[in-house]
C-alpha positions in Angstrom: 99.9 74.5 119.6 103.3 73.3 118.4 101.8 70.0 117.4 99.1 71.7 115.3 101.7 73.8 113.5 103.8 70.8 112.8 100.8 68.9 111.6 99.7 71.8 109.4 103.2 72.0 107.8 103.1 68.3 107.1 99.7 68.5 105.4 100.9 71.5 103.3 104.1 69.6 102.3 102.1 66.5 101.4 99.7 68.5 99.2 102.6 70.1 97.4 104.4 66.8 97.0 101.3 65.2 95.4 101.0 68.0 92.9 104.3 67.2 91.1 107.3 65.1 91.7 110.5 65.0 89.8 111.1 61.5 88.2 114.3 60.0 87.0 114.1 58.8 83.4 114.8 55.2 84.4 111.5 55.3 86.5 109.4 56.5 83.6 107.4 53.6 82.0 108.7 52.5 78.5 105.3 53.3 76.9 105.5 56.9 78.1 109.0 57.4 76.9 108.2 55.7 73.6 105.2 58.0 73.0 107.3 61.0 73.6 110.2 59.9 71.4 107.9 58.9 68.5 106.3 62.3 68.3 109.2 64.5 69.3 112.3 62.9 67.8 114.5 66.0 68.3 113.7 66.8 71.9 116.6 68.1 74.1 117.1 69.0 77.8 114.4 66.4 78.8 113.1 66.5 82.3 110.3 64.3 83.8 107.7 65.0 86.5 104.9 62.8 87.8 101.4 64.5 88.3 99.1 62.0 90.0 99.3 58.9 87.7 100.4 60.9 84.6 103.9 62.0 83.5 104.9 65.4 82.3 107.8 65.8 80.0 109.5 69.2 79.8 111.9 69.7 76.9 113.2 72.0 74.2 113.0 71.7 70.4 115.1 74.3 68.6 115.3 76.3 71.9 111.5 76.5 72.2 110.0 75.2 75.5 107.6 72.3 75.1 105.6 70.3 77.7 103.7 67.1 77.2 101.3 65.3 79.6 101.2 61.5 79.0 99.2 58.8 80.8 101.0 55.6 81.9 99.8 53.7 78.8 101.6 56.2 76.5 98.5 58.3 75.4 99.4 61.9 75.0 96.8 63.9 76.9 97.9 67.4 76.3 100.7 69.5 74.9 101.9 73.0 75.2 104.7 75.1 73.6 105.9 78.6 73.8 105.0 80.9 70.9 105.6 84.5 70.1 102.9 87.2 70.0 103.5 87.6 66.2 102.4 83.9 65.8 99.0 84.4 67.4 96.0 84.2 65.1 94.5 87.6 64.3 91.2 86.8 66.1 93.2 86.0 69.3 95.1 89.2 69.1 91.8 91.1 68.6 90.3 89.3 71.7 93.3 90.3 73.8 93.2 94.0 72.7 89.4 94.2 73.3 89.1 92.2 76.6 92.4 92.9 78.4 93.0 96.6 77.8 95.9 98.0 79.7 97.4 94.6 80.4 100.8 93.6 79.0 101.2 90.2 77.4 104.0 88.4 79.2 103.9 84.7 78.4 102.1 82.9 75.5 101.7 79.2 75.0 99.8 77.2 72.5 97.9 74.2 74.0 96.6 71.1 72.2 94.0 68.9 73.9 91.5 66.5 72.5 92.2 67.8 69.0 91.5 71.4 70.0 93.9 74.3 70.1 94.0 76.8 72.9 96.1 79.8 73.8 97.4 80.2 77.3 98.3 83.8 78.3 99.9 85.4 81.2 99.0 89.1 81.3 100.6 91.6 83.6 98.9 94.6 85.3 99.5 96.1 88.7 98.5 95.0 91.3 97.4 91.6 90.0 98.6 89.5 87.0 96.1 87.4 85.2 96.4 83.9 83.7 93.8 82.9 81.1 93.2 80.3 78.5 91.4 81.3 75.2 89.7 79.0 72.8 90.4 79.3 69.1 87.5 81.7 68.8 89.1 84.0 71.4 86.7 83.2 74.2 88.1 82.8 77.8 87.6 79.1 78.9 88.1 77.3 82.2 88.7 73.9 80.6 91.4 73.2 80.0 92.6 75.0 83.1 95.7 77.2 83.0 98.7 74.7 83.0 101.7 76.0 84.9 
């Protein structure tokens, strides 16, 4: 039984480790760092993680959180940044009020992927919070998935 528990703990630890690993800047490929610095010249508080083969950069610009996913060749795959509720388009605010009644908007991020804009929301309601991604027309989508 003890061997099974140890093995289970090892498997769980391995799965978590594969999900995201902190990476020192010196270990990030030059193409990846260059892609980030060309697009975000004033990024501060930069931290790197590796997700599978891709690199995730977390940083601030003017005290606003940003995250960028970049492949090893330097192609930016997806971006997200914190936004305030007042910055949401009216149709997104309408979709929230119609489809998520009684839920409090906790966290809002704007995603950009493949030239499309999405809005990632964390909604609070007891007993279960809800995380959703809305397309520009206010419809809930599963792709891209919610990006923690």
